[in-house]
C-alpha positions as CSV (number, residue, x, y, z in Angstrom):
1,M,259.4,198.2,112.7
2,S,262.7,196.8,113.1
3,S,265.5,195.5,110.6
4,S,267.9,192.5,111.2
5,T,270.1,190.8,109.3
6,V,271.4,187.4,109.6
7,S,274.7,185.8,108.4
8,H,275.2,181.8,107.7
9,E,276.7,179.4,105.9
10,I,275.1,175.9,104.2
11,E,277.7,173.1,103.1
12,S,276.9,171.3,100.0
13,S,277.5,168.4,98.1
14,V,276.9,170.2,94.8
15,S,278.6,171.9,92.4
16,A,278.6,175.8,93.1
17,A,277.9,176.0,89.1
18,R,275.1,173.5,89.3
19,L,273.4,174.8,92.7
20,F,273.8,178.6,91.4
21,K,272.1,177.4,88.0
22,A,269.4,176.0,90.2
23,A,268.5,178.0,92.6
24,M,269.2,181.2,91.3
25,T,268.9,181.1,87.3
26,E,266.2,178.1,87.2
27,W,264.2,179.5,90.2
28,H,261.0,180.1,89.3
29,N,260.9,177.0,87.7
30,L,262.0,174.4,89.9
31,A,260.8,176.2,93.5
32,P,256.8,175.6,92.9
33,K,258.5,171.6,92.5
34,I,260.9,171.4,95.2
35,L,258.7,173.5,97.9
36,P,255.3,173.6,97.0
37,E,254.4,173.9,100.6
38,I,255.8,177.5,100.5
39,V,256.2,178.5,96.6
40,S,252.8,178.3,94.6
41,S,254.4,179.6,91.7
42,A,256.7,181.8,90.1
43,S,257.7,183.5,86.8
44,V,259.9,185.5,85.2
45,V,258.6,189.0,84.4
46,A,260.8,190.7,82.3
47,A,264.2,189.5,80.5
48,D,265.1,186.0,79.9
49,G,265.6,184.6,83.5
50,G,269.2,185.5,83.4
51,V,271.1,188.0,85.4
52,G,269.1,191.5,86.0
53,S,265.8,189.4,85.4
54,I,262.9,190.1,87.3
55,R,261.0,187.2,88.8
56,Q,258.0,187.2,90.7
57,I,257.1,184.6,93.4
58,N,253.8,183.6,94.7
59,F,254.1,182.0,98.5
60,T,251.5,179.9,99.9
61,S,249.9,180.9,103.2
62,G,252.9,179.3,105.2
63,G,255.1,182.6,104.1
64,D,255.1,185.0,106.7
65,L,255.3,188.4,104.0
66,G,252.5,190.6,104.6
67,T,251.5,188.9,107.9
68,K,254.9,189.3,109.9
69,L,257.1,190.8,107.5
70,E,257.1,194.0,105.5
71,S,259.7,192.4,103.1
72,A,262.7,190.2,103.1
73,S,265.8,190.2,100.9
74,S,268.7,187.9,100.6
75,H,272.3,187.8,99.1
76,F,273.6,184.2,98.1
77,K,277.7,183.5,97.4
78,L,278.5,180.1,96.3
79,V,282.0,179.3,96.7
80,P,283.4,176.1,95.4
81,S,285.3,173.6,97.9
82,S,287.5,171.0,97.9
83,N,285.1,168.2,97.7
84,G,283.2,169.0,94.7
85,G,280.7,170.6,96.4
86,C,280.2,174.3,97.8
87,V,279.2,176.4,100.9
88,V,276.6,178.7,100.2
89,K,277.4,181.7,102.0
90,L,274.1,184.1,102.5
91,E,273.2,186.9,104.5
92,G,269.3,187.9,104.6
93,T,267.7,191.0,105.9
94,Y,264.2,191.0,107.6
95,K,261.9,194.0,107.6
96,T,259.3,193.1,110.3
97,L,255.7,194.7,110.5
98,P,255.2,196.5,113.9
99,G,255.3,194.3,117.1
100,V,256.4,191.5,115.9
101,D,259.6,190.3,117.3
102,A,262.4,190.2,115.0
103,S,264.8,187.5,116.3
104,D,262.1,185.3,116.0
105,E,261.5,185.8,112.4
106,V,265.6,186.1,111.9
107,A,265.6,182.8,113.1
108,K,262.5,181.1,110.9
109,G,264.5,183.0,108.0
110,K,267.6,181.6,108.6
111,E,266.0,178.0,108.9
112,M,263.7,178.6,105.7
113,M,267.1,179.8,103.5
114,T,268.8,176.7,105.0
115,N,265.5,174.4,104.1
116,A,265.6,175.8,100.4
117,I,268.9,175.0,99.6
118,K,268.9,171.3,101.2
119,A,265.6,170.8,99.0
120,A,267.5,172.4,96.0
121,E,270.4,169.9,96.8
122,A,268.5,166.8,97.3
123,Y,266.8,167.3,93.9
124,L,270.0,167.7,92.1
125,V,271.0,164.7,93.7
126,A,268.0,163.0,92.8
127,N,268.4,164.3,88.7
128,P,271.6,164.1,88.1
129,T,270.7,166.1,84.4
130,V,268.7,169.0,86.3
131,C,271.1,172.1,85.9
132,A,273.7,170.1,84.5
């Protein structure tokens, strides 16, 4: 097993507060709509969906958990930018299963996180009342 960490920044035209609400506190509701090819369903398991809540996210076969990854975790920081949008600073840690090339999985993880943020951004732009 190998553990790798990647840091990445993504610029967004959506405000930090709105993107945080969509990508963090409402992700269990939005992810299956925004990324149905990756997330089949999600729900709040404990608490009310706010800080400290436990969420269960069920992935489609398009996810690598259990086949290439033992575990994956991510840390997001959304920083407001002067243009009204934000910069998403993220750090992902991936623990691969034996025999899996960690560098490939890190690259895939970086792409997946970028695509998820961009999908959330596009959804929010198309739906201005969501998470407003």
